[in-house]
C-alpha positions as CSV (number, residue, x, y, z in Angstrom):
1,M,-23.7,-5.7,-11.0
2,L,-20.2,-6.2,-12.4
3,E,-19.4,-6.8,-15.8
4,K,-16.9,-9.8,-15.9
5,K,-16.9,-13.4,-17.1
6,D,-13.1,-14.3,-16.8
7,V,-12.6,-18.0,-16.8
8,S,-9.8,-17.5,-14.3
9,L,-12.1,-16.3,-11.8
10,E,-13.0,-18.3,-8.7
11,K,-16.6,-19.3,-8.5
12,A,-18.4,-18.2,-5.5
13,V,-21.9,-17.7,-4.0
14,L,-22.7,-15.0,-1.6
15,I,-25.1,-15.6,1.7
16,G,-26.3,-13.0,3.8
17,V,-29.4,-12.7,6.2
18,I,-32.4,-10.4,6.7
19,T,-32.9,-9.4,10.1
20,K,-35.0,-6.7,12.3
21,D,-31.5,-4.8,12.5
22,Q,-30.9,-5.3,8.8
23,D,-33.5,-5.0,6.2
24,E,-33.9,-6.1,3.1
25,E,-32.6,-3.1,1.3
26,K,-29.6,-3.0,3.7
27,S,-28.8,-6.5,3.2
28,K,-29.0,-6.0,-0.4
29,E,-26.6,-3.0,-0.1
30,Y,-24.3,-5.2,1.8
31,L,-24.4,-7.8,-0.4
32,D,-23.6,-5.4,-3.4
33,E,-20.4,-4.4,-1.6
34,L,-19.5,-7.9,-0.6
35,E,-19.7,-9.0,-4.4
36,F,-17.3,-5.8,-5.2
37,L,-14.9,-7.0,-2.7
38,T,-15.1,-11.0,-4.1
39,Y,-14.5,-9.2,-7.8
40,T,-11.4,-7.5,-6.1
41,A,-10.1,-10.4,-4.7
42,G,-10.4,-12.4,-7.8
43,G,-13.9,-14.2,-7.5
44,D,-17.1,-14.2,-9.8
45,V,-20.1,-14.2,-7.7
46,L,-22.4,-16.7,-9.5
47,K,-25.5,-16.4,-7.0
48,R,-26.7,-14.8,-3.8
49,F,-28.6,-16.4,-1.2
50,T,-30.5,-14.4,1.7
51,Q,-32.5,-15.9,4.2
52,K,-35.2,-13.8,6.7
53,M,-34.5,-14.5,10.4
54,E,-34.8,-13.1,13.8
55,M,-31.2,-13.8,14.3
56,P,-28.3,-16.0,12.8
57,N,-28.4,-19.6,13.5
58,P,-25.6,-20.1,16.1
59,K,-24.4,-23.5,14.5
60,T,-24.7,-22.8,10.8
61,F,-25.8,-19.0,10.3
62,I,-28.4,-19.7,8.0
63,G,-31.3,-22.6,8.4
64,T,-30.8,-26.1,7.7
65,G,-33.4,-26.0,4.7
66,K,-31.4,-22.9,3.2
67,M,-28.2,-24.4,3.5
68,E,-29.4,-27.1,1.7
69,D,-30.3,-25.1,-1.3
70,V,-26.9,-23.6,-1.0
71,R,-25.2,-27.0,-0.8
72,R,-27.1,-28.3,-4.0
73,Y,-26.4,-25.2,-6.2
74,I,-22.8,-25.6,-5.4
75,E,-22.5,-29.0,-6.2
76,E,-24.4,-28.5,-9.5
77,N,-22.5,-25.3,-10.5
78,D,-18.9,-26.6,-9.3
79,V,-18.6,-23.8,-7.2
80,N,-15.5,-23.2,-5.2
81,T,-16.2,-20.7,-2.6
82,A,-19.0,-19.9,-0.2
83,I,-18.8,-16.1,1.2
84,F,-20.7,-15.1,4.2
85,D,-21.5,-11.4,4.7
86,D,-20.8,-11.4,8.8
87,E,-18.0,-13.0,10.7
88,L,-18.4,-16.7,11.3
89,S,-17.6,-18.0,14.7
90,A,-15.0,-20.9,14.6
91,A,-17.9,-23.3,15.3
92,Q,-20.0,-22.0,12.5
93,E,-17.3,-22.0,10.1
94,R,-16.3,-25.7,11.0
95,N,-19.8,-26.9,10.6
96,I,-20.5,-25.1,7.4
97,S,-17.5,-26.5,6.0
98,K,-18.4,-30.0,6.6
99,I,-21.8,-29.5,5.0
100,L,-20.6,-27.9,1.8
101,N,-17.6,-29.3,1.4
102,V,-16.0,-26.1,-0.2
103,K,-13.9,-23.1,1.1
104,V,-15.9,-21.0,3.5
105,L,-15.1,-17.4,3.9
106,D,-16.7,-14.6,6.1
107,R,-16.5,-11.1,5.1
108,T,-13.7,-10.4,7.3
109,N,-11.4,-13.4,5.8
110,L,-12.3,-11.9,2.3
111,I,-10.9,-8.5,3.4
112,L,-7.7,-9.8,4.9
113,D,-7.4,-11.7,1.9
114,I,-7.4,-8.4,-0.3
115,F,-5.5,-6.6,2.1
116,A,-2.8,-9.5,1.8
117,Q,-2.9,-9.1,-2.1
118,R,-2.4,-5.3,-2.1
119,A,0.3,-5.1,0.7
120,Q,3.5,-3.7,-1.0
121,T,5.6,-2.7,1.6
122,S,7.2,-4.7,4.6
123,Y,5.2,-2.6,6.9
124,A,1.9,-3.2,5.3
125,R,2.7,-6.6,4.9
126,T,3.7,-6.8,8.7
127,Q,0.5,-5.2,9.7
128,V,-2.1,-7.5,7.5
129,E,0.1,-10.6,8.6
130,L,-0.5,-9.5,12.5
131,A,-4.4,-9.0,11.4
132,Q,-4.4,-12.7,9.7
133,C,-2.7,-14.2,13.1
134,E,-5.4,-12.5,15.5
135,Y,-8.2,-13.6,13.2
136,L,-6.8,-17.3,13.1
137,L,-6.1,-17.9,16.6
138,P,-9.9,-18.5,18.1
139,R,-10.3,-20.5,14.8
140,L,-7.2,-23.0,14.9
141,R,-9.1,-26.1,16.1
142,G,-9.3,-28.6,13.3
143,M,-7.3,-26.6,11.0
144,W,-4.1,-27.7,11.2
145,T,-2.9,-31.4,11.3
146,H,0.8,-31.5,11.2
147,L,1.1,-32.9,14.7
148,E,-1.1,-35.4,16.7
149,R,1.1,-35.4,19.8
150,Q,4.7,-34.5,20.3
151,K,6.8,-37.7,20.9
152,G,7.9,-38.7,24.5
153,G,11.6,-39.5,25.3
154,I,14.2,-37.8,27.8
155,G,12.5,-34.8,29.5
156,M,9.4,-35.4,27.4
157,R,7.6,-38.1,29.3
158,G,4.2,-37.2,30.6
159,P,1.1,-35.9,28.5
160,G,3.2,-33.8,26.3
161,E,1.5,-31.0,24.1
162,T,-1.4,-31.6,21.9
163,E,-1.5,-30.2,18.4
164,I,-3.8,-27.4,19.3
165,E,-1.9,-26.2,21.9
166,T,1.3,-26.2,19.8
167,D,-0.4,-24.7,17.2
168,R,-1.8,-21.8,19.5
169,R,1.7,-21.3,21.2
170,I,3.4,-20.9,17.5
171,V,0.6,-18.3,16.6
172,R,1.0,-16.4,19.8
173,D,4.8,-16.4,19.4
174,R,4.0,-15.2,16.3
175,I,1.8,-12.4,17.0
176,A,4.3,-11.0,20.0
177,L,7.0,-11.1,16.9
178,L,5.0,-9.2,14.6
179,K,3.8,-6.6,17.1
180,A,7.4,-5.8,18.2
181,K,8.3,-5.6,14.6
182,I,5.5,-3.4,14.2
183,K,6.3,-1.0,17.2
184,A,10.0,-0.7,15.9
185,I,8.7,0.4,12.5
186,D,6.2,2.8,14.0
187,K,9.2,4.6,16.2
188,Q,11.2,4.6,12.9
189,L,8.0,6.5,11.2
190,S,7.5,8.7,13.8
191,T,11.2,9.8,13.8
192,Q,10.6,10.2,10.0
193,R,7.6,12.4,10.8
194,G,9.7,14.7,13.2
195,N,12.1,15.3,10.4
196,R,9.7,16.6,8.1
197,G,9.9,19.8,9.9
198,A,7.0,22.1,10.9
199,M,5.2,22.0,7.6
200,V,1.3,22.0,7.4
201,R,0.1,18.4,7.1
202,V,-3.0,17.5,5.2
203,A,-4.3,13.9,5.1
204,L,-7.0,12.5,2.4
205,V,-9.4,10.3,4.4
206,G,-12.8,8.3,3.3
207,Y,-14.5,5.3,2.3
208,T,-12.6,2.9,0.0
209,N,-12.8,3.4,-3.7
210,V,-14.2,7.0,-3.4
211,G,-11.4,8.7,-5.6
212,K,-8.6,9.7,-3.0
213,S,-5.6,8.6,-5.0
214,T,-7.0,10.1,-8.0
215,L,-7.7,13.1,-6.4
216,M,-3.8,12.9,-4.9
217,N,-2.5,12.3,-8.4
218,V,-4.4,15.3,-9.8
219,I,-3.1,18.1,-7.0
220,S,0.3,16.6,-6.3
221,K,1.2,15.5,-10.2
222,S,2.2,12.4,-8.5
223,D,1.5,9.0,-10.0
224,V,0.2,7.0,-7.0
225,F,-1.5,3.9,-8.0
226,A,-5.5,4.1,-8.6
227,E,-8.3,1.8,-10.1
228,N,-11.8,1.2,-9.6
229,K,-11.3,-1.5,-7.0
230,L,-11.6,-1.4,-3.3
231,F,-8.5,-1.1,-1.2
232,A,-6.5,-0.1,-4.4
233,T,-4.1,1.7,-2.0
234,L,-2.9,0.1,1.3
235,D,0.5,1.9,2.1
236,T,0.2,5.7,3.3
237,T,1.9,7.7,0.4
238,V,3.3,11.3,1.2
239,R,4.1,13.9,-1.2
240,K,5.0,17.5,-0.8
241,V,2.4,19.7,-2.6
242,V,2.8,23.3,-3.5
243,I,-0.2,25.4,-4.6
244,Q,0.9,28.9,-6.0
245,N,4.0,29.3,-3.6
246,L,2.4,27.7,-0.3
247,P,4.1,24.2,0.4
248,F,2.6,21.5,2.5
249,L,2.5,17.7,2.9
250,L,-0.3,15.6,1.7
251,S,-0.9,12.0,2.7
252,D,-3.1,9.4,1.2
253,T,-4.4,6.8,3.4
254,V,-6.2,3.3,3.4
255,G,-9.7,3.6,2.7
256,F,-12.4,2.8,5.4
257,I,-15.4,0.4,4.8
258,R,-18.5,-0.8,6.8
259,K,-18.0,-3.8,9.0
260,L,-14.5,-3.2,8.9
261,P,-12.7,-6.3,11.1
262,T,-11.5,-5.3,14.2
263,Q,-8.2,-6.8,13.7
264,L,-7.4,-4.6,10.8
265,V,-8.3,-1.2,12.7
266,D,-6.0,-2.1,15.6
267,S,-3.2,-3.6,13.1
268,F,-3.5,-0.6,10.8
269,K,-3.4,2.2,13.7
270,G,0.3,2.9,13.2
271,T,-0.5,3.4,9.5
272,L,-3.4,5.9,10.6
273,D,-0.8,7.9,12.8
274,E,-0.5,10.0,9.4
275,V,-4.2,10.9,10.1
276,R,-3.6,11.6,13.8
277,E,-0.9,14.2,13.2
278,A,-2.6,16.0,10.4
279,D,-3.5,19.6,10.5
280,L,-6.0,19.2,8.4
281,L,-8.2,16.5,6.9
282,L,-10.0,16.1,3.4
283,H,-12.9,13.9,3.9
284,V,-13.4,12.8,0.4
285,V,-17.1,11.3,-0.4
286,D,-18.4,9.5,-3.7
287,I,-21.4,11.4,-4.3
288,S,-22.2,9.0,-7.1
289,H,-23.1,6.1,-4.2
290,H,-26.7,6.0,-3.5
291,N,-25.7,5.3,0.1
292,F,-22.7,7.8,0.7
293,E,-24.2,9.3,3.8
294,E,-23.9,5.6,5.5
295,H,-20.3,5.9,4.2
296,I,-19.7,9.2,5.8
297,E,-21.1,7.4,9.1
298,S,-18.5,4.8,8.8
299,V,-15.5,7.0,8.3
300,N,-16.6,9.4,10.9
301,K,-16.8,6.2,13.3
302,V,-13.1,5.1,12.6
303,L,-12.1,8.8,13.1
304,G,-13.7,8.6,16.4
305,E,-11.8,5.4,17.3
306,I,-8.4,6.8,16.4
307,K,-9.2,10.1,18.2
308,S,-9.1,12.5,15.1
309,S,-13.0,13.6,14.8
310,D,-12.4,17.0,16.2
311,K,-9.9,17.8,13.8
312,P,-10.6,20.6,11.0
313,T,-12.1,19.0,8.2
314,I,-13.2,20.1,4.6
315,M,-15.9,17.5,3.1
316,V,-15.1,17.0,-0.7
317,F,-17.9,15.2,-2.6
318,N,-16.2,13.7,-5.7
319,K,-17.6,11.8,-8.5
320,I,-20.1,14.5,-9.6
321,D,-19.5,13.7,-13.2
322,A,-21.0,10.2,-12.3
323,Y,-23.9,11.4,-10.1
324,Q,-27.3,10.4,-11.3
325,P,-30.4,11.2,-9.2
326,E,-33.1,8.7,-9.2
327,P,-36.0,9.9,-11.6
328,Y,-39.2,11.3,-9.8
329,K,-42.7,12.1,-11.1
330,E,-44.7,14.7,-9.1
331,D,-47.8,12.8,-9.9
332,D,-46.6,9.4,-8.4
333,L,-48.5,9.0,-5.2
334,E,-46.7,5.4,-4.3
335,T,-43.3,6.8,-3.9
336,E,-42.4,9.4,-1.6
337,R,-39.8,11.4,-2.5
338,S,-36.4,10.9,-0.8
339,S,-32.8,11.9,-1.0
340,E,-32.1,9.5,-3.7
341,H,-34.3,11.9,-5.9
342,Y,-32.2,15.0,-5.3
343,T,-30.3,16.9,-7.8
344,L,-26.9,17.9,-7.5
345,E,-27.9,21.8,-6.9
346,E,-30.4,20.6,-4.5
347,W,-27.8,18.5,-2.5
348,K,-25.9,21.4,-2.3
349,K,-28.6,23.2,-0.3
350,T,-28.8,20.4,2.2
351,W,-27.0,19.7,5.3
352,M,-24.0,18.9,3.5
353,H,-23.1,21.6,2.1
354,K,-22.4,23.2,5.7
355,V,-20.2,20.4,7.2
356,G,-16.8,21.4,7.3
357,N,-17.5,25.1,6.8
358,N,-19.0,24.4,3.5
359,A,-18.3,21.7,1.4
360,L,-16.7,21.1,-2.0
361,F,-18.0,19.6,-5.3
362,I,-15.7,17.9,-7.5
363,S,-14.5,15.6,-10.2
364,A,-11.0,14.5,-9.6
365,L,-11.3,12.1,-12.9
366,N,-12.3,15.1,-15.3
367,K,-10.7,17.7,-13.0
368,E,-14.0,19.8,-12.7
369,N,-14.0,22.3,-9.9
370,I,-10.2,21.3,-9.2
371,E,-9.3,25.3,-9.1
372,H,-11.9,26.0,-6.3
373,F,-10.7,22.9,-4.3
374,K,-7.1,24.2,-4.8
375,K,-8.1,27.7,-3.5
376,R,-9.9,26.5,-0.6
377,V,-7.2,24.1,0.5
378,Y,-4.6,26.8,0.0
379,D,-6.6,29.2,2.1
380,E,-6.9,26.7,4.8
381,V,-3.4,25.7,4.8
382,R,-2.2,29.2,4.8
383,D,-4.4,30.1,7.8
384,I,-2.7,27.2,9.8
385,H,0.5,28.3,8.7
386,V,0.2,32.0,9.4
387,T,-1.1,31.0,12.9
388,R,2.0,29.0,13.3
389,F,4.6,31.2,11.7
390,P,3.0,34.9,12.1
391,Y,6.2,36.5,10.9
392,N,5.8,34.3,7.3
393,N,2.4,36.4,6.9
394,F,3.9,38.6,3.9
395,L,5.1,35.3,1.9
396,Y,1.5,33.9,1.3
397,P,-0.8,36.4,0.1
398,D,-4.3,35.6,-1.0
399,Y,-4.9,33.0,-3.3
400,D,-5.1,34.5,-7.2
401,D,-8.3,33.0,-7.9
402,S,-8.0,34.9,-11.8
403,E,-8.3,31.2,-13.2
404,V,-11.3,30.0,-11.0
C-alpha cells in the first residue's frame, strides 16, 4: 500500500479480527488505515494477521493458534512491535506481551503516540498528556517497578502503600493537575475568542488527511503545515480571510478518525470550541477515498457529540483530481454496479449534491473550482453578516463572478 523502505522505520505487524459486525472488506479497510497510522508514527508494516471469530478472545484478543503464528513470524523477522486494530484491555495487553515478548500497542495507543509527536503548542501537549494518563491509569498493574513497598519508620508503620497504589495516586494527581491547566487555558482562549469582535467565524472540519490545511492555505494565503500523513494538524489555526472586501475568521481544526479514542475526544473538546462557536462549517471530504461515505458518518458523529451538528454546513468534496471510479463492464453479470463505479458527474447527481444546500466539488491542490468555492463562501458569510448587521448591507455587494 505504501511505498517506503526506510531502514530507520520500526518493524511492525498488524493484527485484526473479522467478526459478524466487521466483515472481511471492512476489516481490510480498517487495517489499511492502521497501516497508514503506523507509517505516520514511524513504523514499517511487514505483515498483517487476521482471524475470523465470533468475538475477540477475552484473554489474548486472537486465538492461541493464530497467536503462535504471530509469535513465530516476529521471531523470524526481528519485528519490534505488534499493533492491534481494536483497543485492548489491560489484561489482554499483559497476556499478549508475555507471549510475543515485543512491544504491544492497540489502535488507541498508536493514535496517542502520533498526537504526542505532532503536538507543537503547550495546549496541545497538555491535552495529549491528559489523554495518555487517562489511557494509562487502568493499565498500570505490572507496567512500573520503581517501588515495591514504601519503607516503614516513624509515622509509616503498618501495611504501607503498595507500588500500584502509589502509581495510581501519582497518575490521578497528574490528571487533576492537567485538567486544571486545560481549564485555565480554555478560559484564556475563550477571552481571546471574545476579543475577536463580531466577525463571522467559519471552521474547516473533516476526516484526517482530506486536505483541510491545503484548502486553508489556498484561500487564506497563509502557510499552515500540510502533508500527506494522518493528523498533520493538531493545533487549531485561525486566520483572518478577506474574499473581495468581506472579512471573516477561518479556523483549521484537528481531523477526525474512525474509532477515535474516547480519551482524545474528551481531551480535545477545548480545541473543538472553534467548531462549537463557528457560524458556518465547511465539511471537507476526500472524494478520492473509496470509503468517504463512512468518513462523513464519523465526522457527523463527533459533531453530534460536541453539539455542532445543527450548524449551517457546506459540503466540500475535495481531491477531484485524484478521483478514479472503478471500471465497470455492462456485460459483467457477476459484479453488481455500485457507488464505487460512479463517475464524478454521476456523483454530482446523487444525494451528496443536495447535502448542505448543494455541495461543492474542488481540488485544493490544483486549485480547480476554487473561484466557485470562494463565491459560495462569500455568499454564505455575507448572508450571516448582513443578518447580524443589517445596516452594513450596502458595503458587501453580490460576488463579482466575472472570473468564474
